[in-house]
C-alpha positions as CSV (number, residue, x, y, z in Angstrom):
1,M,-36.1,27.4,24.7
2,E,-34.6,30.3,26.6
3,T,-31.0,31.0,25.4
4,I,-28.7,33.3,27.3
5,L,-25.6,34.7,25.6
6,V,-23.0,35.4,28.2
7,T,-20.0,37.6,27.2
8,G,-17.0,37.1,29.4
9,G,-18.4,33.8,30.6
10,A,-14.9,32.4,31.2
11,G,-14.1,35.0,33.8
12,F,-14.7,34.8,37.5
13,I,-18.1,36.4,37.6
14,G,-19.1,34.9,34.2
15,A,-18.2,31.3,35.0
16,N,-20.1,31.5,38.3
17,F,-23.1,32.9,36.5
18,V,-23.0,30.2,33.9
19,R,-22.8,27.4,36.6
20,Y,-25.6,29.1,38.5
21,A,-27.8,29.5,35.5
22,L,-27.3,25.9,34.4
23,R,-28.1,24.7,37.9
24,C,-31.2,26.9,38.4
25,T,-32.8,27.2,35.0
26,E,-33.6,25.2,31.9
27,A,-31.9,27.8,29.7
28,R,-29.2,27.1,27.1
29,L,-26.1,29.1,27.8
30,V,-23.8,30.4,25.0
31,V,-20.5,31.6,26.5
32,F,-18.7,34.1,24.3
33,D,-15.2,34.9,25.5
34,K,-11.9,36.0,24.2
35,V,-10.0,34.1,27.0
36,T,-7.4,36.6,28.0
37,Y,-5.7,37.1,31.4
38,A,-9.2,37.8,32.8
39,G,-10.7,34.4,31.9
40,S,-9.8,30.7,31.7
41,L,-11.5,27.7,30.2
42,L,-10.6,26.0,33.5
43,N,-13.3,28.1,35.1
44,L,-15.8,26.3,32.9
45,A,-14.4,22.8,33.2
46,E,-17.3,21.4,35.3
47,V,-19.9,22.5,32.7
48,A,-17.8,21.8,29.5
49,Q,-19.7,18.6,28.8
50,D,-23.2,20.0,29.6
51,S,-25.3,19.8,26.4
52,R,-27.0,23.1,27.3
53,C,-23.7,25.0,27.3
54,A,-21.8,26.1,24.2
55,F,-18.5,27.9,24.2
56,I,-17.5,30.3,21.4
57,R,-14.1,32.0,21.5
58,G,-14.7,35.5,20.3
59,D,-14.1,39.2,20.9
60,I,-16.8,41.7,21.6
61,C,-14.7,44.1,19.5
62,D,-15.4,42.1,16.4
63,P,-18.9,43.1,15.2
64,T,-19.0,40.4,12.6
65,S,-18.4,37.7,15.1
66,I,-21.1,39.1,17.4
67,R,-23.7,39.2,14.6
68,H,-22.9,35.7,13.7
69,V,-23.4,34.4,17.3
70,L,-26.7,36.3,17.5
71,E,-27.9,34.9,14.2
72,E,-26.8,31.3,15.0
73,F,-28.0,31.0,18.6
74,R,-30.9,33.5,18.7
75,P,-30.6,34.4,22.3
76,T,-33.5,35.5,24.4
77,S,-31.2,37.4,26.7
78,I,-27.7,38.8,26.7
79,V,-25.7,39.0,30.0
80,H,-22.7,41.2,29.2
81,L,-19.8,40.6,31.5
82,A,-16.8,40.9,29.2
83,A,-14.4,43.7,30.3
84,E,-10.8,44.4,30.8
85,T,-10.1,44.5,34.5
86,H,-7.5,45.5,37.1
87,V,-6.8,49.2,37.4
88,D,-3.0,48.7,37.3
89,R,-3.3,47.3,33.8
90,S,-5.3,50.3,32.7
91,I,-2.5,52.6,33.7
92,D,0.1,50.6,31.8
93,G,-2.1,50.2,28.7
94,P,-5.3,52.3,28.6
95,H,-6.1,51.5,24.9
96,N,-7.1,47.9,25.6
97,F,-9.5,49.2,28.2
98,L,-11.0,51.7,25.9
99,D,-11.3,49.2,23.1
100,T,-13.0,46.5,25.1
101,N,-14.9,48.3,27.8
102,V,-16.1,51.2,25.7
103,V,-15.9,50.3,22.0
104,G,-16.6,46.6,22.4
105,T,-19.6,47.3,24.6
106,C,-20.8,49.8,22.0
107,D,-20.4,47.2,19.3
108,L,-22.3,44.7,21.3
109,L,-25.1,47.1,22.1
110,E,-25.4,48.1,18.4
111,A,-25.5,44.4,17.3
112,A,-28.1,43.6,20.1
113,L,-30.2,46.6,19.0
114,A,-30.2,45.4,15.4
115,Y,-31.0,41.9,16.5
116,Y,-33.8,43.2,18.8
117,W,-35.5,45.2,15.9
118,A,-35.3,42.1,13.7
119,L,-37.0,39.9,16.2
120,E,-40.5,39.1,15.0
121,E,-41.7,37.2,18.1
122,N,-40.9,37.7,21.8
123,R,-39.3,41.1,21.3
124,G,-40.9,42.3,24.5
125,S,-39.2,39.6,26.5
126,F,-35.7,40.1,25.1
127,R,-33.3,41.5,27.8
128,F,-29.8,43.0,27.8
129,L,-28.0,43.1,31.2
130,H,-24.6,44.7,31.6
131,V,-22.7,43.8,34.7
132,S,-19.2,45.1,35.2
133,T,-16.6,46.3,37.7
134,D,-15.4,49.6,39.0
135,E,-12.9,49.8,36.1
136,V,-15.9,50.3,33.9
137,Y,-18.3,52.2,36.1
138,G,-15.9,54.0,38.5
139,T,-16.0,54.0,42.2
């Protein structure tokens, strides 16, 4: 069964992606989210009882937690949406942005690469998609 790990799945973009993927695919969705100001479990309320959707509260800045989720759920794809948002917040506290958007993404990429190299089957079909905002990519 196709399994998609969605980081930041409780945020606006993530929750919409989760609802869309559950409606339009047969995939299992694993939502991995820290649930900060940028996300809410209310965004996932309509899919909370769906047997194809699992929620894991976690932080992409925690490599051990990331590895555990990859080992337990064995995703065929990762859709990385977790990020600190809102430019005004980055001015008031830039370290959170650097930690999540840069270091957390790097930790996730490193864990995904190790997971990829350990795949014995279907390595060629594994995908990692990073979608984010102008706070990450710039204007």
